[in-house]
MITI-325087 format. One line per field, with one value per residue (C-alpha): z, x, y; residue number from 1. Coordinates in nm, 4 decimals. Example, Ala and Ser with C-alpha at 12.3 -4.5 7.8 and 13.67 -1.06 7.14 Angstrom:
# MITI-325087
Z [0.7800; 0.7140]
X [1.2300; 1.3670]
Y [-0.4500; -0.1060]
pos [1; 2]
This chain:
# MITI-325087
Z [2.4957; 2.5627; 2.7579; 2.5799; 2.6592; 2.5199; 2.2329; 2.1481; 1.8568; 1.6254; 1.3925; 1.0407; 1.1050; 1.0055; 0.6624; 0.6061; 0.6829; 0.4523; 0.1719; 0.2385; 0.2273; -0.1234; -0.2243; -0.0801; -0.2720; -0.5931; -0.5574; -0.5090; -0.7991; -1.0222; -0.8965; -0.9519; -1.3056; -1.3829; -1.2250; -1.4348; -1.7571; -1.6727; -1.5814; -1.9141; -2.1042; -1.9063; -1.8980; -1.6172; -1.2820; -1.0469; -0.6951; -0.4322; -0.0644; 0.2174; 0.5964; 0.8726; 1.2232; 1.5375; 1.9083; 2.1995; 2.4696; 2.4566; 2.7183; 2.7330; 2.9547; 3.0684; 3.1699; 3.5197; 3.3935; 3.4859; 3.2478; 3.1706; 2.9889; 2.7697; 2.5878; 2.2249; 1.9230; 1.5846; 1.2424; 0.9287; 0.6176; 0.2945; -0.0279; -0.3507; -0.6908; -0.9421; -0.7715; -0.5036; -0.1625; 0.1530; 0.4936; 0.7904; 1.1503; 1.3944; 1.7113; 2.0408; 2.3707; 2.7090; 3.0550; 3.3401; 3.4192; 3.0562; 3.0086; 2.6826; 2.6950; 2.8526; 2.8821; 2.9481; 3.2126; 3.0874; 3.1261; 2.7487; 2.5504; 2.3516; 1.9759; 2.0006; 2.1325; 1.8695; 1.4992; 1.4449; 1.6171; 1.3417; 1.0702; 1.2352; 1.1686; 0.8324; 0.8703; 0.5310; 0.1887; -0.0786; -0.4462; -0.6150; -0.4649; -0.3323; -0.6432; -0.8843; -1.0572; -0.8775; -0.5167; -0.2445; 0.1087; 0.3797; 0.7029; 0.9450; 0.8321; 1.0263; 0.8494; 0.5912; 0.4481; 0.2328; -0.0329; 0.1180; 0.4705; 0.5796; 0.6800; 0.7432; 0.8012; 0.9378; 1.0486; 1.1774; 1.2828; 1.4996; 1.7877; 2.0305; 1.8723; 1.9833; 2.2539; 1.9719; 1.6032; 1.3053; 0.9390; 0.7642; 0.4013; 0.1712; -0.1930; -0.4763; -0.8309; -1.1143; -1.4411; -1.6457; -1.6183; -1.8265; -2.0718; -1.9174; -1.6985; -1.6097; -1.2718; -0.9712; -0.6256; -0.2831; -0.0023; 0.3539; 0.6203; 0.9792; 0.9925; 0.7359; 1.0112; 1.1891; 0.9463; 1.1615; 1.0180; 0.6447; 0.4012; 0.0269; -0.2120; -0.5812; -0.8044; -1.1663; -1.4129; -1.6372; -1.8554; -1.9223; -2.2968; -2.3086; -2.4421; -2.1910; -1.9453; -1.6421; -1.7194; -1.8021; -1.4381; -1.2833; -1.0362; -0.8422; -0.5762; -0.3230; -0.0061; 0.2767; 0.5972; 0.8510; 1.1865; 1.2207; 1.5835; 1.7691; 2.1117; 2.0282; 2.3280; 2.2082; 2.4719; 2.3237; 1.9631; 1.7308; 1.8176; 1.8013; 2.0684; 2.0841; 2.2172; 1.9135; 1.6628; 1.3299; 1.2803; 0.9226; 0.7521; 0.3883; 0.1668; -0.1783; -0.2982; -0.6016; -0.7056; -0.9797; -1.0659; -1.1223; -1.2232; -1.3501; -1.4446; -1.4319; -1.0621; -0.9630; -0.9020; -0.7394; -0.6565; -0.5276; -0.3707; -0.1808; 0.0375; 0.2156; 0.4579; 0.6967; 0.9933; 0.9849; 1.2550; 1.3537; 1.1695; 0.8534; 0.7512; 0.4682; 0.3843; 0.0854; 0.0449; -0.1742; -0.1974; -0.3528; -0.4528; -0.5701; -0.5885; -0.2213; -0.0721; -0.0074; 0.1393; 0.2615; 0.3547; 0.4398; 0.5474; 0.7409; 0.8052; 1.0403; 1.1679; 1.5073; 1.5997; 1.3459; 1.3597; 1.0840; 1.0525; 1.2603; 1.1755; 1.2840; 1.4369; 1.7819; 1.6673; 1.8069; 2.1667; 2.1346; 1.9155; 2.1843; 2.3048; 2.0101; 1.8395; 2.1519; 2.2274; 1.9126; 2.1108; 2.2863; 1.9638; 1.9836; 1.7907; 1.4315; 1.3738; 1.1399; 1.1383; 0.9338; 0.8694; 0.7745; 0.7063; 0.5248; 0.4193; 0.3044; 0.2365; 0.3458; 0.1883; 0.1011; 0.4709; 0.6441; 0.5950; 0.8049; 0.8398; 1.0490; 1.0517; 1.2789; 1.2992; 1.4883; 1.4935; 1.5517; 1.8330; 2.1470; 2.0476; 2.0208; 2.0950; 1.8378; 1.7034; 1.6104; 1.3883; 1.3291; 1.2371; 1.1406; 1.0046; 0.8446; 0.4833; 0.4295; 0.4266; 0.5358; 0.8782; 0.8453; 1.0082; 1.1678; 1.0854; 1.3251; 1.3188; 1.5600; 1.5114; 1.7422; 1.7201; 1.9887; 1.9883; 2.1750; 2.3135; 2.5699; 2.6843; 2.6307; 2.9098; 2.7628; 2.4484; 2.6502; 2.8230; 2.7232; 2.6983; 2.3394; 2.1999; 1.9941; 1.9999; 1.8121; 1.8176; 1.6492; 1.6391; 1.4080; 1.4095; 1.0965; 1.2156; 0.8612; 0.5518; 0.6985; 1.0745; 1.2736; 1.6373; 1.6790; 1.9602; 1.9294; 2.1684; 2.1137; 2.3108; 2.2242; 2.4168; 2.6137; 2.4708; 2.8281; 2.9909; 2.6988; 2.8845; 2.7453; 2.7409; 2.6380; 2.4294; 2.4095; 2.1919; 2.1880; 1.9470; 1.7036; 1.3529; 1.0768; 0.7155; 0.4765]
X [-2.2416; -2.0089; -2.1338; -2.4702; -2.7201; -3.0615; -3.1205; -3.4360; -3.6698; -3.7985; -4.0982; -4.1406; -4.1652; -4.5291; -4.4519; -4.1794; -4.4164; -4.6889; -4.4336; -4.2929; -4.6404; -4.6791; -4.3433; -4.4425; -4.7678; -4.5996; -4.3253; -4.5770; -4.7903; -4.4839; -4.4290; -4.7926; -4.7895; -4.4700; -4.6202; -4.9303; -4.7365; -4.5098; -4.8041; -4.9737; -4.6651; -4.6413; -5.0125; -5.2600; -5.1142; -5.2958; -5.4211; -5.2538; -5.3295; -5.1437; -5.1478; -4.8947; -5.0030; -4.7956; -4.8476; -4.6045; -4.4563; -4.3081; -4.1207; -4.0055; -3.9895; -4.2914; -4.3032; -4.1821; -3.8726; -4.0063; -3.9693; -4.3188; -4.4336; -4.7347; -4.9135; -4.8970; -5.1175; -5.0312; -5.2096; -5.0359; -5.2559; -5.0619; -5.2063; -5.0070; -5.0809; -4.7976; -4.5077; -4.7285; -4.7402; -4.9437; -4.9034; -5.1260; -5.0278; -5.3015; -5.1065; -5.2849; -5.0995; -5.2476; -5.0985; -5.1368; -5.4836; -5.5853; -5.5877; -5.4708; -5.1115; -5.0799; -4.7075; -4.7497; -5.0127; -5.2464; -5.5532; -5.5802; -5.4786; -5.1585; -5.2174; -5.5975; -5.7098; -5.6380; -5.6810; -5.3033; -5.2960; -5.5085; -5.2846; -4.9971; -5.1767; -5.0046; -4.6927; -4.5690; -4.6820; -4.4260; -4.3642; -4.0844; -3.7561; -3.4617; -3.2623; -3.5352; -3.5087; -3.8329; -3.8729; -4.1074; -4.1703; -4.3959; -4.3398; -4.0683; -3.7036; -3.4120; -3.1341; -3.1095; -2.7960; -2.8114; -2.5353; -2.2043; -2.3234; -2.1304; -2.4582; -2.6924; -2.5728; -2.7749; -3.0587; -3.3547; -3.7137; -3.7513; -3.5235; -3.8199; -4.0284; -4.2694; -4.3409; -4.3465; -4.4281; -4.3424; -4.4390; -4.1205; -4.0673; -3.7951; -3.8110; -3.5623; -3.6168; -3.3689; -3.4170; -3.3412; -3.7122; -3.7825; -3.4993; -3.3003; -3.0410; -2.8651; -3.0277; -3.1843; -3.3310; -3.3178; -3.5501; -3.6157; -3.8640; -3.8833; -4.2602; -4.5186; -4.7758; -4.5442; -4.2804; -3.9725; -3.6559; -3.6387; -3.3521; -3.3122; -3.0249; -3.0222; -2.7545; -2.6399; -2.4348; -2.3184; -2.0964; -2.3556; -2.3428; -1.9630; -1.8736; -1.5958; -1.7357; -1.5847; -1.6470; -2.0135; -2.0661; -1.9124; -2.1724; -2.2086; -2.4673; -2.6018; -2.7860; -2.9637; -3.1123; -3.3127; -3.4672; -3.7646; -3.8388; -3.5230; -3.6867; -3.9727; -4.0675; -4.0926; -4.3465; -4.5799; -4.5436; -4.6933; -4.6651; -4.4425; -4.2400; -4.2557; -3.8997; -3.7338; -3.5060; -3.4459; -3.1124; -2.9921; -2.6945; -2.6085; -2.3312; -2.1955; -2.0377; -1.8685; -1.8127; -1.5920; -1.5397; -1.1721; -1.2400; -1.5556; -1.5560; -1.8124; -1.7561; -1.4950; -1.5053; -1.3155; -1.5125; -1.3544; -1.5603; -1.5312; -1.7855; -1.8043; -2.0771; -2.1581; -2.3918; -2.5624; -2.4300; -2.1692; -1.8735; -1.7904; -1.5953; -1.5065; -1.3890; -1.2393; -1.2970; -1.2845; -1.4881; -1.3407; -1.5694; -1.4723; -1.7415; -1.7894; -1.5673; -1.6038; -1.3323; -1.4004; -1.1600; -1.2017; -0.9700; -1.1564; -1.0956; -1.3367; -1.3330; -1.4450; -1.8111; -1.8598; -1.9211; -1.9693; -2.3102; -2.4886; -2.8049; -2.6976; -2.8669; -2.8574; -2.9889; -3.3417; -3.2192; -2.9559; -3.1451; -3.2540; -2.8951; -2.6783; -2.6590; -2.5440; -2.3090; -2.1116; -1.9353; -1.7387; -1.5688; -1.3193; -1.0219; -0.9476; -1.0002; -0.8157; -0.9417; -1.0174; -1.2653; -1.1712; -1.4267; -1.5230; -1.8285; -1.7859; -1.9715; -1.7745; -1.8211; -2.1843; -2.2463; -2.2679; -2.2324; -1.9915; -1.9278; -1.6878; -1.6176; -1.3738; -1.3758; -1.1079; -0.9122; -0.5511; -0.6697; -0.8797; -1.1730; -1.3888; -1.3334; -1.3402; -1.6642; -1.7164; -1.9923; -2.0080; -2.2554; -2.2757; -2.5652; -2.6177; -2.7394; -3.0849; -3.0665; -2.6975; -2.8003; -3.1010; -3.4067; -3.2154; -3.1393; -2.9118; -2.8025; -2.6196; -2.5283; -2.3513; -2.2864; -2.0876; -1.9783; -1.7117; -1.5069; -1.2546; -1.1113; -1.1350; -1.3890; -1.5893; -1.6409; -1.8846; -2.0628; -2.4261; -2.4244; -2.4250; -2.4614; -2.7106; -2.7383; -2.9752; -2.9753; -3.2243; -3.2712; -3.5347; -3.6269; -3.8289; -4.0672; -4.2123; -4.2209; -4.5123; -4.4337; -4.1360; -4.0386; -3.8637; -3.6517; -3.5462; -3.3450; -3.2708; -3.0868; -3.2510; -3.3780; -3.6864; -3.8873; -3.9881; -3.6385; -3.4051; -3.2084; -3.0977; -3.3879; -3.3962; -3.6716; -3.7407; -3.9810; -4.0543; -4.3276; -4.4513; -4.5149; -4.7378; -4.7505; -5.0455]
Y [-2.4267; -2.1388; -1.8336; -1.8180; -1.5331; -1.4584; -1.2153; -1.0076; -0.9824; -0.7092; -0.7141; -0.8504; -1.2243; -1.2341; -1.0727; -1.3282; -1.6164; -1.4837; -1.4592; -1.8043; -1.9577; -1.8156; -1.9586; -2.2953; -2.3081; -2.1976; -2.4639; -2.7379; -2.6150; -2.6468; -3.0000; -3.0907; -2.9571; -3.1517; -3.4629; -3.4378; -3.3993; -3.6896; -3.9118; -3.8329; -3.9445; -4.2716; -4.3512; -4.3056; -4.4133; -4.6464; -4.5724; -4.7908; -4.8559; -5.0230; -5.0328; -5.0626; -5.1512; -5.1709; -5.2164; -5.2187; -4.9965; -4.6480; -4.4560; -4.0881; -3.7783; -3.5745; -3.2054; -3.2846; -3.4702; -3.8155; -4.1120; -4.2317; -4.5506; -4.5996; -4.8737; -4.7756; -4.8550; -4.7167; -4.7210; -4.5877; -4.6042; -4.5471; -4.4023; -4.3899; -4.2439; -4.2447; -4.0695; -3.9241; -4.0836; -3.9998; -4.1697; -4.0794; -4.1381; -4.2477; -4.3243; -4.3755; -4.4102; -4.5054; -4.4783; -4.7301; -4.5898; -4.6264; -4.2507; -4.0934; -3.9586; -3.6073; -3.5384; -3.1644; -3.2357; -2.9611; -3.1854; -3.2398; -3.5472; -3.4845; -3.4751; -3.4906; -3.1505; -2.8811; -2.8162; -2.8340; -3.1720; -3.3146; -3.1612; -3.3417; -3.6733; -3.6441; -3.8559; -3.7438; -3.6253; -3.7069; -3.6613; -3.8511; -3.9650; -3.7652; -3.8641; -3.7370; -3.3954; -3.2922; -3.4069; -3.2845; -3.3973; -3.2594; -3.4466; -3.5471; -3.5678; -3.7020; -3.5100; -3.2348; -3.0745; -2.7640; -2.7664; -2.8714; -2.8043; -2.4968; -2.3244; -2.6253; -2.9811; -3.2717; -3.0417; -3.2358; -3.1476; -3.4612; -3.3672; -3.3311; -3.6101; -3.7542; -3.4905; -3.2359; -3.3165; -3.0962; -3.1192; -3.0037; -2.9283; -3.0625; -2.9419; -3.0021; -2.8831; -2.9262; -2.7304; -3.0448; -3.1316; -2.8214; -2.9092; -2.6204; -2.7919; -2.4657; -2.4029; -2.5675; -2.4977; -2.6651; -2.5577; -2.6620; -2.5544; -2.6884; -2.6862; -2.5712; -2.5179; -2.2749; -2.1354; -2.0529; -2.2069; -2.1617; -2.2277; -2.1991; -2.2559; -2.1681; -2.3054; -2.2680; -2.4703; -2.1838; -2.4033; -2.6781; -2.6262; -2.6791; -3.0226; -3.0873; -3.3528; -3.1827; -2.8165; -2.8776; -2.9953; -2.6820; -2.5492; -2.2242; -2.1570; -1.9073; -1.9996; -1.8247; -1.9692; -1.7767; -1.8478; -1.6165; -1.7078; -1.8268; -1.7595; -1.9984; -2.2169; -2.5799; -2.6587; -2.3945; -2.5131; -2.4048; -2.0387; -1.7277; -1.5467; -1.1676; -1.1496; -1.3061; -1.1318; -1.3092; -1.4878; -1.5069; -1.6675; -1.6488; -1.7842; -1.8754; -2.1993; -2.3508; -2.7109; -2.8600; -3.2281; -3.3153; -3.6765; -3.8500; -4.2173; -4.4959; -4.5861; -4.3285; -3.9540; -3.6731; -3.3507; -3.0287; -2.7438; -2.4192; -2.2425; -1.9040; -1.7926; -1.5081; -1.4852; -1.1447; -0.9102; -1.1731; -1.3303; -1.5198; -1.8268; -2.0601; -2.4102; -2.5904; -2.9630; -3.2698; -3.5890; -3.9020; -4.1937; -4.5355; -4.7988; -4.9024; -4.6264; -4.2522; -4.0263; -3.6676; -3.3897; -3.0214; -2.7363; -2.4713; -2.1031; -1.9279; -1.5698; -1.4533; -1.5028; -1.7771; -2.1541; -2.4092; -2.5783; -2.3127; -2.5084; -2.8564; -3.1622; -2.9915; -2.6587; -2.6736; -2.7285; -2.4494; -2.1977; -1.9539; -1.8963; -1.9891; -1.6465; -1.4604; -1.7508; -1.6748; -1.3993; -1.6765; -1.7601; -1.4750; -1.6216; -1.6911; -2.0651; -2.3004; -2.6598; -2.9679; -3.2459; -3.6005; -3.8746; -4.1889; -4.3799; -4.7396; -5.0580; -5.3661; -5.7085; -5.6205; -5.6843; -5.3455; -4.9748; -4.7750; -4.4008; -4.1970; -3.8224; -3.6354; -3.2560; -3.0659; -2.7393; -2.6258; -2.3970; -2.4578; -2.2431; -2.5548; -2.9229; -3.2024; -3.3510; -3.7146; -3.8546; -4.2257; -4.4949; -4.8615; -5.0686; -5.4079; -5.4233; -5.5869; -5.9646; -5.9958; -6.1352; -6.3673; -6.2174; -5.9236; -5.5554; -5.3695; -5.0002; -4.7645; -4.3950; -4.1520; -3.7753; -3.5960; -3.2245; -3.0316; -3.3238; -3.1975; -3.5307; -3.9050; -3.9445; -3.6626; -3.8713; -4.0861; -3.7939; -3.7533; -3.3726; -3.2396; -3.5868; -3.7839; -4.1620; -4.3956; -4.7772; -5.0094; -5.3845; -5.5301; -5.9017; -6.0049; -6.2736; -6.2947; -6.0785; -5.8833; -5.8972; -5.7619; -5.7022; -5.3624; -5.2241; -4.8601; -4.6470; -4.2840; -4.0196; -3.6878; -3.3825; -3.2826; -2.9841; -2.9027; -2.8682; -2.8760; -3.1495; -3.4796; -3.7240; -4.0863; -4.2461; -4.6175; -4.8035; -5.1856; -5.2887; -5.5427; -5.4172; -5.5600; -5.4490; -5.5253]
pos [1; 2; 3; 4; 5; 6; 7; 8; 9; 10; 11; 12; 13; 14; 15; 16; 17; 18; 19; 20; 21; 22; 23; 24; 25; 26; 27; 28; 29; 30; 31; 32; 33; 34; 35; 36; 37; 38; 39; 40; 41; 42; 43; 44; 45; 46; 47; 48; 49; 50; 51; 52; 53; 54; 55; 56; 57; 58; 59; 60; 61; 62; 63; 64; 65; 66; 67; 68; 69; 70; 71; 72; 73; 74; 75; 76; 77; 78; 79; 80; 81; 82; 83; 84; 85; 86; 87; 88; 89; 90; 91; 92; 93; 94; 95; 96; 97; 98; 99; 100; 101; 102; 103; 104; 105; 106; 107; 108; 109; 110; 111; 112; 113; 114; 115; 116; 117; 118; 119; 120; 121; 122; 123; 124; 125; 126; 127; 128; 129; 130; 131; 132; 133; 134; 135; 136; 137; 138; 139; 140; 141; 142; 143; 144; 145; 146; 147; 148; 149; 150; 151; 152; 153; 154; 155; 156; 157; 158; 159; 160; 161; 162; 163; 164; 165; 166; 167; 168; 169; 170; 171; 172; 173; 174; 175; 176; 177; 178; 179; 180; 181; 182; 183; 184; 185; 186; 187; 188; 189; 190; 191; 192; 193; 194; 195; 196; 197; 198; 199; 200; 201; 202; 203; 204; 205; 206; 207; 208; 209; 210; 211; 212; 213; 214; 215; 216; 217; 218; 219; 220; 221; 222; 223; 224; 225; 226; 227; 228; 229; 230; 231; 232; 233; 234; 235; 236; 237; 238; 239; 240; 241; 242; 243; 244; 245; 246; 247; 248; 249; 250; 251; 252; 253; 254; 255; 256; 257; 258; 259; 260; 261; 262; 263; 264; 265; 266; 267; 268; 269; 270; 271; 272; 273; 274; 275; 276; 277; 278; 279; 280; 281; 282; 283; 284; 285; 286; 287; 288; 289; 290; 291; 292; 293; 294; 295; 296; 297; 298; 299; 300; 301; 302; 303; 304; 305; 306; 307; 308; 309; 310; 311; 312; 313; 314; 315; 316; 317; 318; 319; 320; 321; 322; 323; 324; 325; 326; 327; 328; 329; 330; 331; 332; 333; 334; 335; 336; 337; 338; 339; 340; 341; 342; 343; 344; 345; 346; 347; 348; 349; 350; 351; 352; 353; 354; 355; 356; 357; 358; 359; 360; 361; 362; 363; 364; 365; 366; 367; 368; 369; 370; 371; 372; 373; 374; 375; 376; 377; 378; 379; 380; 381; 382; 383; 384; 385; 386; 387; 388; 389; 390; 391; 392; 393; 394; 395; 396; 397; 398; 399; 400; 401; 402; 403; 404; 405; 406; 407; 408; 409; 410; 411; 412; 413; 414; 415; 416; 417; 418; 419; 420; 421; 422; 423; 424; 425; 426; 427; 428; 429; 430; 431; 432; 433; 434; 435; 436; 437; 438; 439; 440; 441; 442; 443; 444; 445; 446]
């Protein structure tokens, strides 16, 4: 982070939150009405039930910065009804003295002492799938990108998990479900119990009635993302800080397919965004898809006091100082992004993205990941991902600061039993420093 200082807050956040609660309720009512109509046309859905159970060891940082281990027992009951799904999370962790986990050392068991703790027993409430015209999720999400990602890319509400749990919202609505495929909406909230980071993008397909197969897919959109409480202390979540001033970014975008075939496409797009009271920037890009291969490219033009992906995977650890830190970006920036996603030999998925500029305002960023496809290695699933920002040298590539790392190894003992090893490099909500998390457990599904 470059010369960050802390900013102050005005009033008005509470009014925003009241209004957003109304929007949230309205959106889910629309989804529920649509779900009911669809279920009537397909016949009455059946109620389903399942259960996942796991036990093992967990290890992460406490309020004093010490790595602490716990014996962990988890129960995840699953209820389904048509496209609706509800999973609850009853996780109990004991220390060496058989006391319930108390990472903040306040004398109260974590996740078992307040009303909000019991709300966070909801692991997720879901309607539909991400590819459906109506999709809703209340729960934890690892990555969320709004539009093409100039404003929000890879944002997660699990950066401080499991020390801090959030019930985020993802909501997608496409007008095609109302036989009016000219518009749609995307929305994201970091936590519906404590509305702070909120984003919405509305888009239109104004040429949908045109018969030309490319022109009818032309899309324009407008997005806004705001953080109502950037000075929020993660250790006091949920709650609001009186010293915060809202941070807002808004933008417009356009997308046009240049080629559409059965297993091949070429999409061109352009985005512009501005951070209120700071700077603005834009990029143009293309995405080429051919069966097992995707290629990405962007050319970026950013003014002073502006960065791409202001709301990125690292945002929650930088949020209190990121706005004032924009003053350090005091040069016009021209840069690029190159990337690929591919599936090789039906064996594994691989992704690699490189972002850099033609000036020294900010160092390169690398995002990469590799994972085996289910069933390619008998009994085993393996996955590794790495994200590193502001690389100044080759040795800096391996430095843990401003980096995220996740590695998982799953051994399937049987169709219903697995042994799981998970390592994650994330951040502590108490200190904001890099903190590792390790889980070793046996999982059963019924």
